[in-house]
Structures are given as structure tokens and as C-alpha cells.
C-alpha positions in Angstrom: 61.5 120.3 84.7 58.8 122.5 82.8 57.7 121.0 79.3 59.6 123.9 77.6 62.9 122.9 79.3 62.1 119.2 77.9 61.2 120.3 74.4 64.4 122.0 74.1 66.5 119.2 75.2 64.8 116.8 73.1 64.9 119.1 70.0 61.2 118.7 70.0 59.9 120.8 66.9 58.8 124.4 67.5 55.1 123.5 66.7 55.2 121.2 69.4 55.1 124.2 71.7 51.5 124.8 70.4 50.6 121.6 72.1 52.8 121.4 75.2 52.7 123.2 78.4 55.2 126.0 77.8 54.7 129.5 79.2 56.7 132.0 76.6 58.0 130.9 73.5 61.5 130.6 73.2 63.5 133.1 70.7 64.3 131.6 67.2 67.7 132.7 67.6 68.0 129.9 70.6 66.1 127.1 68.8 68.1 123.9 68.2 67.5 122.6 64.6 66.3 119.1 64.4 67.6 116.2 62.4 64.3 114.5 61.0 64.4 110.9 60.3 62.8 109.7 57.0 58.9 109.3 57.5 57.6 105.9 57.6 55.1 105.5 54.8 54.3 101.9 55.4 55.2 99.7 58.5 53.2 97.4 60.5 53.1 96.9 64.3 51.1 93.9 66.1 48.7 95.5 68.4 48.9 94.8 72.2 46.2 95.4 74.9 47.4 97.4 77.6 45.3 97.6 80.9 43.9 100.8 81.7 44.8 101.4 85.3 41.8 101.1 88.1 40.9 104.8 88.9 41.7 106.1 92.4 38.9 106.6 95.0 38.4 110.2 93.8 37.3 108.9 90.4 33.4 109.4 90.0 31.8 106.7 87.8 33.4 106.0 84.4 31.9 107.8 81.2 28.8 105.8 80.2 28.6 105.3 76.6 25.7 103.4 74.6 26.4 99.8 74.0 28.3 98.8 70.9 30.1 95.8 69.4 33.1 94.9 71.0 36.8 95.5 68.8 39.4 93.2 68.7 42.1 95.4 68.5 44.7 92.5 68.0 43.1 91.3 64.8 44.7 93.8 62.5 47.7 95.7 61.5 48.0 99.3 60.4 49.9 100.9 57.4 50.3 104.3 56.0 49.9 104.7 52.2 51.4 107.9 50.8 48.7 110.1 48.6 51.1 112.9 48.1 53.7 115.3 49.4 54.6 118.9 48.6 52.5 120.6 51.5 54.0 123.2 53.8 53.3 122.7 57.3 49.7 121.3 56.8 47.4 121.4 60.0 44.1 120.8 58.7 42.3 118.2 56.7 38.8 118.6 55.7 36.1 117.3 53.0 33.0 119.5 51.7 30.4 116.8 52.0 29.5 118.0 48.4 30.0 114.4 46.2 33.0 115.9 44.8 35.4 113.8 46.6 37.6 116.6 47.2 40.0 117.0 50.1 41.1 120.4 51.5 44.3 120.8 53.4 45.2 123.5 55.3 48.7 124.8 55.7 49.6 127.1 58.8 50.6 130.0 57.2 47.2 130.4 55.8 46.6 128.5 52.4 43.9 126.0 51.9 45.0 123.7 49.0 42.8 121.4 47.1 43.4 117.5 46.6 41.3 116.0 43.7 42.0 112.2 42.5 45.0 112.0 44.4 46.5 115.2 42.8 47.3 118.7 44.4 45.6 121.3 42.5 48.5 124.2 41.8 46.2 127.1 42.7 44.9 127.3 46.1 41.4 127.3 47.1 42.0 130.2 49.4 44.7 132.4 50.2 44.5 133.9 53.7 48.1 134.5 54.2 47.3 138.3 54.2 45.3 138.2 57.4 46.8 135.1 59.2 49.4 135.8 61.9 51.8 132.9 61.6 54.7 134.6 63.1 54.8 132.8 66.0 55.3 128.8 65.8 51.8 128.3 67.9 49.6 130.6 65.5 48.5 130.3 62.2 45.2 128.7 60.4 44.0 126.5 63.0 40.4 125.2 61.7 38.5 124.6 58.9 35.1 123.0 58.5 32.4 123.1 55.8 28.6 124.0 56.1 26.4 120.7 56.3 24.6 122.3 53.6 27.5 123.6 51.5 26.5 122.0 48.3 23.7 124.6 48.6 25.0 127.7 50.2 28.7 127.4 49.2 29.6 128.6 53.2 32.7 127.2 55.1 34.0 128.3 58.1 37.7 129.0 59.5 39.7 130.0 62.6 43.0 131.5 62.5 45.2 133.9 64.8 45.0 137.4 63.6 47.9 139.8 63.7 46.4 141.1 67.2 47.1 137.6 68.3 43.7 137.1 68.9 41.5 134.0 67.7 38.7 134.7 64.9 36.1 132.5 63.5 34.9 133.7 60.4 32.6 132.7 57.4 33.7 132.4 54.0 31.7 131.7 50.4 32.5 129.8 47.4 30.7 130.8 44.0 29.2 127.3 42.6 30.3 128.4 39.4 33.8 128.1 40.5 34.2 125.5 42.8 38.0 125.2 42.9 38.3 128.9 44.1 36.7 130.7 47.1 36.2 134.3 47.2 38.8 136.1 49.7 36.5 139.1 49.9 33.6 137.0 51.2 34.7 137.3 54.9 31.9 137.6 57.3 32.9 137.9 61.1 31.3 135.4 63.5 33.3 135.2 66.5 36.2 136.8 68.5 38.3 135.4 71.2 40.8 137.6 72.8 44.1 135.6 73.6 46.3 136.5 76.3 49.2 134.7 75.2 50.2 133.1 71.9 50.0 129.4 72.9 46.9 127.0 73.4 44.7 128.8 70.8 43.0 125.5 70.3 40.8 126.8 67.3 39.6 123.3 65.8 35.9 123.6 64.0 33.2 120.8 63.7 29.7 121.0 62.9 28.0 118.0 65.0 24.9 116.0 64.3 22.5 118.9 65.5 23.7 121.0 63.0 25.5 123.5 65.2 28.9 124.7 65.1 31.3 123.4 67.6 34.5 125.7 68.4 37.4 124.3 70.6 39.2 126.8 72.8 42.4 126.4 74.5 42.7 127.8 78.2 45.0 131.0 76.5 48.5 129.6 77.4 51.1 129.7 80.1 52.1 126.7 82.5 49.3 125.2 84.6 46.3 127.4 83.5 48.0 131.0 84.9 45.1 132.9 84.2 42.6 130.8 85.6 40.4 130.4 82.6 39.4 126.8 82.2 37.2 126.7 85.7 36.0 130.4 84.7 32.8 129.9 82.8 32.9 133.7 82.4 35.2 133.5 79.6 35.8 131.5 76.2 38.8 130.1 77.0 39.5 126.5 78.3 35.8 125.6 76.7 33.9 123.8 74.0 31.5 126.1 72.5 28.3 125.3 70.8 26.9 128.2 68.2 23.9 128.2 65.8 25.6 130.1 63.0 22.5 130.0 60.4 21.5 133.5 61.6 23.2 136.9 61.2 26.7 136.4 63.1 25.4 133.7 65.5 23.0 132.9 67.9 23.2 130.8 71.4 21.2 127.7 70.8 18.4 127.9 73.8 19.5 124.4 75.2 22.9 125.4 76.0 23.7 124.3 79.6 24.9 127.5 80.6 21.9 129.8 79.4 20.1 132.1 81.9 23.5 131.8 84.3 24.6 135.2 84.8 28.4 134.2 85.8 28.7 132.1 82.6 29.2 132.9 78.7 26.2 131.1 77.1 27.9 130.0 74.3 30.0 127.1 76.6 28.8 123.9 75.7 31.8 122.1 78.4 34.5 123.4 80.0 37.7 122.5 81.9 40.0 121.7 78.8 43.7 123.1 78.4 44.0 122.7 74.5 41.5 120.3 72.9 44.0 119.7 69.7 41.1 118.0 67.4 37.7 116.7 68.2 35.2 115.0 66.2 31.9 113.5 66.4 31.3 109.8 65.4 29.2 109.8 62.4 27.4 106.8 63.2 26.7 107.1 67.3 26.9 111.0 67.5 29.4 110.7 70.5 31.9 113.5 70.7 35.7 112.7 71.3 38.1 115.4 72.5 41.6 115.0 72.4 43.0 117.3 75.1 46.6 118.0 75.3 48.3 117.6 78.6 50.6 119.6 80.6 53.8 117.3 82.2 52.2 113.9 82.6 49.2 112.8 80.9 47.1 113.3 77.5 43.8 112.3 77.8 40.7 111.5 75.6 37.3 112.7 76.8 34.3 111.1 75.6 31.0 113.3 75.6 28.1 110.6 74.8 25.7 111.3 72.2 22.2 113.1 74.0 24.5 114.6 76.5 22.7 117.9 77.8 26.4 119.8 77.6 28.2 121.2 80.6 30.7 118.6 81.3 33.6 119.9 83.4 36.5 117.8 82.1 38.8 119.1 85.2 41.7 121.1 84.0 43.6 122.7 85.9 42.8 120.7 88.9 42.9 117.6 87.0 45.6 116.5 84.5 44.1 113.1 83.0 42.7 111.2 85.8 45.1 112.3 88.4 45.5 115.8 90.6 47.5 118.4 89.2 50.2 119.5 90.3 50.6 115.7 91.4 51.7 116.5 94.7 49.0 118.6 95.7 45.5 116.8 96.9 42.8 118.0 94.8 38.6 118.2 95.3 37.0 119.3 92.0 33.4 118.3 93.0 31.5 117.0 90.2 33.4 116.2 87.0 34.1 114.1 83.7 37.0 111.8 84.0 38.6 111.1 80.6 37.9 107.6 78.8 41.7 107.2 77.9 44.9 108.4 79.1 48.5 107.9 78.3 51.7 109.1 80.0 54.6 110.6 78.7 56.6 107.6 78.5 54.6 106.9 75.2 54.1 110.5 73.6 54.0 114.1 74.8 50.9 116.0 72.7 47.8 114.0 71.8 46.5 114.1 68.2 42.8 113.7 68.2 41.5 111.4 65.2 38.2 109.7 64.6 36.1 106.7 65.0 36.4 104.9 61.9 33.2 104.4 60.0 34.5 103.7 56.4 33.9 100.8 54.3 37.4 99.8 53.0 38.2 97.9 56.3 35.5 96.2 58.3 37.7 95.2 61.2 38.0 98.7 62.1 34.8 99.7 62.3 33.9 101.7 65.5 37.6 101.9 66.5 38.6 105.3 67.5 42.2 106.1 66.0 44.4 108.8 67.5 48.2 109.5 67.4 50.8 111.5 69.3 52.6 114.5 67.8 56.1 113.8 69.6 56.2 109.7 69.3 54.6 109.4 65.9 52.6 106.4 67.5 49.0 105.8 66.5 46.5 104.0 68.6 43.1 102.4 68.5 40.7 102.3 71.1 37.5 100.2 71.8 35.2 98.5 73.9 36.2 94.7 74.8 33.5 92.0 75.6 32.9 93.5 79.1 32.2 96.7 77.5 35.5 98.4 78.9 37.4 100.5 76.8 40.5 99.5 75.8 43.4 101.1 73.8 46.3 99.6 71.7 49.2 101.0 69.9 48.8 99.9 66.2 51.4 101.5 64.5 54.8 103.4 65.5 56.0 106.0 62.7 58.6 108.5 62.5 56.3 111.3 61.6 55.2 114.7 63.6 51.4 113.9 63.1 49.6 117.3 63.2 46.1 116.1 62.2 43.9 113.6 61.3 40.9 113.7 58.6 38.1 112.0 57.1 36.8 112.0 53.3 33.3 111.8 52.6 33.2 108.0 52.8 34.7 107.8 56.3 38.0 106.6 55.3 40.9 108.3 57.7 44.0 110.1 56.6 46.9 111.9 58.5 49.1 114.7 57.9 52.8 114.8 58.6 53.6 118.4 59.6 57.3 118.3 58.8 57.4 116.2 55.8 54.4 118.0 54.2 52.8 114.6 53.3 49.3 113.5 53.0 48.8 109.8 54.3 45.8 107.2 54.0 45.5 104.8 56.7 45.1 101.2 55.7 44.3 98.2 57.9 45.3 94.7 56.9 
């Protein structure tokens, strides 16, 4: 049974199709309404430590990360604190890094809202509803990030689906004299990605510690990478891109791994991805965590160690998690980078990448990578044990459809509930 069929049988909300492995979108007239349970605003679940299974012989050596202190995932509990509601299909959460303490929420249909001192400002920071294509559930405003020097230059970047169905990554500006109102006419084109279908668009944006802009691109849609994009370095799709945006349009960093390869796009930093729905850099170590949504059986967290020269192949569509895809076939992908963590669809069906906690409010969480699942509402933590082996533990079970995690300027972690339109703060006790 395909994920599309499973989604319809379970009544999974339509936005899940962005994350799942469907081909064509289901017509609106045939979709089943979903009764949404009330959100969990404060709950605790005692953590357990499931063992990660031993890899089969085809696995290469596990990802090697710099040593870090072990974490005890059973030493704390997680809770959710409601910050505010009233949002409409929130997908993105960012901070400007300008000392203002503001949070910026991107709504799927194209509004960017400001949260200041726990209040949702009535006027949007930016209204892009006139150019964002949100007709299909998997489209809309998909990425938002502020330039590292935003306080000086006022630049920020968005990615969205335009009315041709393609992904645009563009720059906007904000007048420092009007800090809560960006200029919709300041749009400068940076990058265009042709999309063959309306799903698996990726679209997340982040600046790395190197100052470059990283762009996550899905494989272009369809089941099983029908267009064979993720292993094709001649296309932007199914890849992480790295751009120098401190020039007109953009430049390709000279150290990108495929510069000079006539068969590859030089913008590619890593490839073999299906739909990287949220990635983040550990603000202390520089490690890059990439949550890649699976097809039928497994969800995965890939980690690129700080200092990597890039060029990693994360395996899709020959591998799903640490397993051959399709599972009944043998696979010999050659050199590839396995995920650091995976979980099967008994625990969820669409991974939502989060952050390595680097805030100060909850010392027990230091270094723990927090992430969740859209379909099950589960939130996990992950980190190394005393032997340096990474483990994951379920820390909280909610009734939410989690669409995104986010950090404030101090490294505290928040999450967004898509259906209830609510912003939550993650607490540890």
C-alpha cells in the first residue's frame, strides 16, 4: 500500500502529503475531514532508551562526530508551554539575531508574523500572499532565514512556491527605521528551482557557521524518486545546496565539493535526499543535522560533522534509512553516508527536524538533539551515551501536528502546531 493510501485511510491531514511519499495529490472533493483532539499543552513522559539495531553488513562505518559529553536522556522530562495561538497554518519559526528578542512565524499562505514579548503583533512583518502559491497543500511559504549581519544590512531570505509551481529563493530588505515592517517591493531574485511536481519541495533555509546559505531541496515528488533526481548531481533536486549570497545574485563557494565536475551542479553540497524537512546547525559544534522524510518504512536523521568537505551521498532512493529500497531488492550503492538515527513507521511517519539544545534555562538538555514527528506528535531527544554511541529516547507524546521547531536568540527551543495554530515553548523538568 502506498503512503497516499495509508494517509487517506488514517485521515492524515493534507499537509502531511508534503512530507509523505505520495505521487499525485488527492482531489479536495474526496478528502476525509479529520477530528482533531485538543492539543497537549503540558504533559510529561518518562524517557526510555531503546537500542538502535546493529547495522547489517552493507553499512559502512557509522558517522564519526567529535567527542562530546554523554547525556542522560532519562534524567529529565519535557513539557510544552503555550506561548500564543491565533496563527494560520504556521510552518516556520526564526529569529533575526538582532538583539530584539523577536520571533518570526511564517504561515503557509505567505504571511510572516512577529511575536514580540509573548504577543502576536496585529500587522504582519511581510505579506507575500500575492505571489505565494498555496493552492495545493504541499506548497506555500517554505523557508525563512535572516542574514547573519541582519542588524547591519536588513537582509533576510525566503523560499516559496510561485504560481508556475517552482521554488524561488529570494532576498528581501527591512528598513531599520521601520523594524516591524519589511518592504514587499524589495524582492531580489537569488535562485530558481524547477519543480516537476507539487510535493517534496523541501525549501528550508539556514546559514552555516561558514556564513554561507544552505538550501534544502526535495527530490521533486512522486513515489520512489520517479524522476531519478536524488542520485543525479546534474540537478538541484534531492540535494543540499551551499551558496555565497554576499555577491550579486549568488556565487558558488570555491570549496564546494563538485566545483569543476562537468556532470554536477557546483552549488551541490550533499545529495541523496528525499525531502529534508528541517535541518539545523549545532550553534556550539557546527555539526549539521538533516532530518529526511522517508517513503514507506523509515524516517532518518543524517548528521554532517563540522569541518566536513561536503559531497556526502545520503543514499536515497537506493536506501531508505539504513535499509535497501525497495526492501525486497538488494542494493549496492557504493560509498554512502548512513543516517545517525532512524525510526520506523510504528512510531510515526514524517520526521520534523529540530535543534541541538544550546540554551541556558535547562542545563540537563545541553547538547541533546530534539526532534519530532508530524503524524504521531512524538518528540525525541538524542545524544551519546557513556561509550559515545548515539541513542534516542521518546521524551514527550503530544496530540499535535508538529510542523516545525525553532530557536530564539538565546538558544531556547520552540515548536509550532500546524492545525491548532499555536506556538509552544519546550521546557525540561
